[in-house]
C-alpha positions, 0 to 999 in steps of 0.5 A: 469512504467516499470523498470529494473529487481532487483537482490535482492542486491539493498539496499531497499531489502538488508535492509529488510533481513539483513544477508540473502543468495542470495536464501532467498532474491530471495525467498522473492521476489517471496513471495512478488510478490505472495503478490502483485498479491493476492492484485490486485486480491482482489483490482482489481475486479471492472474491470472484463476484467483485469481478476485478480482473474482467473489469480491469481488462475491460478498462484497459481495452475501452480506455487504452488511448487515454491510459497511454496518452497519460503515460506519455505525459508522465513519462515526459514530465519525469524527463523534462524535470531531470538532467538526463533521459536516464535520470528521468526514466529512474525517477519514473520507475521510482514513481511507479514503484511508490505508486503501486506500493501505495495501494497495496494493503493487507489489513484494509483489503476487504474495504479497498476491494469492495471500493475498487470494484465499484470504481472499476465497474463504473470505469469499465462501462464509462464512455471512452474518454472519461476515464480521467474524469473518473480518476479525478472523482474517485482517487480521494475515495480509493485512498480513504479505502486503504484506512482499515476500519470495522473489524480490520482495525483489531489484530486478527491473531491474538497474542499468546503469552507463554511464561517460562522460567530459565535460570541464569546460565552465566558460568560463574553462577554454577559450581564445578558439580553443577550446584547454584553458586548463591554468593555470586548470583544470589538466590536461585528464585530471584535468578529466574527470568521470565521470558515472554513469547508473542 
């Protein structure tokens, strides 16, 4: 799942932030990393040994200044690139919603949680001022962890196929006494429909 560091100039990030300065792009990557680790803290509590919540809380405490500066820079970007303050706030809210949603996973949960735990531990013990460096180095790896692999690539619940034969219930196929009208609807065997339930 490991991937090389990102710079923020990759098409994926440049497309999300047209006209952004290098500082704004870096700030957005820091904010995205914080969101990813927040999602992991919420989603990975099924395995306490990953220490998702304690490590995330340590990150918030140790890197609060850097995270706040990044959020302020991202907010200013959206205000600068939109016509009104309200439009800028709406654009920021949409970005935040997409950002959080992009890290939510079910099918790749195990791989994502293990990877996020490693990144969170690294960030929790990093010296202050180094969270941005970790964000650049680990963003692509966290994105790779969202792709399911191994047993997660296969459906967890096999399909159950139940066959039942149901006659055509159209009233014109039935006589007054409840008998099948072959002239109208053909032989009874061919009129039976197979219903598949999955």
